C-alpha positions in Angstrom: 18.7 -22.8 1.8 17.5 -22.6 5.4 15.1 -19.7 5.2 14.9 -19.2 1.7 15.0 -16.2 -0.4 12.6 -13.2 -0.9 11.6 -12.5 -4.5 9.2 -9.3 -5.4 6.7 -10.6 -8.0 4.9 -7.4 -9.8 1.3 -7.1 -10.6 -0.2 -4.6 -12.9 -3.1 -2.7 -11.4 -3.9 0.2 -14.0 -3.1 -0.1 -17.7 -1.7 3.3 -17.2 -0.3 6.1 -14.7 -2.8 8.3 -16.6 -5.6 5.7 -15.5 -4.7 5.6 -12.1 -4.4 9.2 -11.9 -7.8 9.6 -13.4 -9.4 7.5 -10.9 -8.0 8.4 -7.8 -7.7 12.0 -6.9 -4.6 13.6 -4.9 -4.5 12.9 -1.4 -7.5 10.0 -1.6 -6.8 6.4 -1.3 -8.6 3.3 -3.2 -9.1 -0.8 -2.5 -7.5 -2.7 -4.9 -6.8 -6.5 -4.9 -3.3 -7.9 -6.0 -2.5 -11.4 -5.9 -5.7 -12.1 -3.7 -4.4 -9.6 -1.0 -7.2 -6.7 -0.6 -4.6 -3.2 -0.2 -5.0 0.4 -0.1 -3.3 2.3 -3.2 -2.7 5.9 -1.8 -1.9 8.9 -4.1 0.0 11.9 -3.0 0.8 14.9 -5.2 3.9 13.2 -6.5 3.5 9.6 -6.5 1.3 6.3 -5.5 2.0 4.3 -2.4 0.5 0.7 -1.4 -0.1 -0.7 1.7 -2.5 -3.2 3.7 -5.9 -2.0 3.5 -7.0 -2.8 7.2 -6.0 0.0 10.0 -3.6 -2.1 12.2 -5.4 -0.1 15.5 -8.9 -1.9 14.6 -8.9 -3.9 11.7 -11.3 -1.1 9.8 -10.6 -0.1 6.2 -8.7 2.6 5.8 -10.2 3.3 1.8 -13.7 4.0 3.5 -12.6 7.8 3.4 -8.8 7.4 4.2 -6.9 10.6 3.0 -3.3 11.4 2.4 -1.7 14.3 4.8 1.7 15.4 5.0 3.4 12.4 3.6 0.9 9.9 6.2 -2.3 8.2 5.4 -5.3 8.9 7.9 -7.8 6.2 8.6 -11.0 7.9 8.7 -12.3 6.1 11.8 -9.9 7.1 14.8 -7.5 9.5 12.5 -4.4 7.6 13.3 -1.9 8.0 10.5 1.1 6.1 9.3 4.2 7.5 7.5 4.0 6.4 3.7 7.5 5.9 3.6 8.4 3.7 6.7 4.9 2.4 7.7 5.1 3.3 11.2 2.2 5.3 13.0 3.5 8.3 13.8 1.9 9.1 17.1 3.1 5.1 18.2 -0.4 4.3 19.4 -0.5 1.4 17.1 1.2 -1.0 15.1 3.1 -0.5 12.0 1.3 -0.7 8.4 2.6 -3.1 5.6 4.1 -1.4 2.6 4.2 -2.6 -0.5 6.3 -1.4 -3.6 4.9 0.7 -6.4 6.8 1.4 -9.9 5.2 3.7 -12.2 6.1 2.3 -16.0 5.6 3.0 -19.7 2.9 -0.5 -19.3 1.3 0.8 -16.3 1.0 1.0 -12.8 2.6 -2.1 -10.8 2.5 -3.2 -6.8 5.0 -5.8 -6.0 4.2 -8.5 -3.4 7.1 -10.3 -1.7 7.3 -14.0 -2.0 9.3 -16.4 -0.3 10.9 -19.3 -2.3 12.8 -22.3 -1.2 14.4 -22.9 2.1 12.9 -25.4 5.1 10.9 -22.4 6.0 9.6 -20.7 3.2 
């Protein structure tokens, strides 16, 4: 294989979805560490989203007061907002943000990290 294969490794970030909901209020964010990577876990009224913890605009932590509004996560420093489904900055003033898959399971709340395996470049 030339470029290798991409696989998702799943990491438990909370032992139950109820525990995650207890600790992260609706429309709020929390900083989590997954596989050595700092991420922002955002909670909307309907689900959880995981994204890079640092704002692409100025590399500041979104979790220092970041909120969710209208399907976006909003950086507390300059009010830049990223769509939680696409990662795009809604006004296109900054780069996009990386999103990570989140699964709510009976055994907990999990975040997926993509890993490249095999190939010359992976």
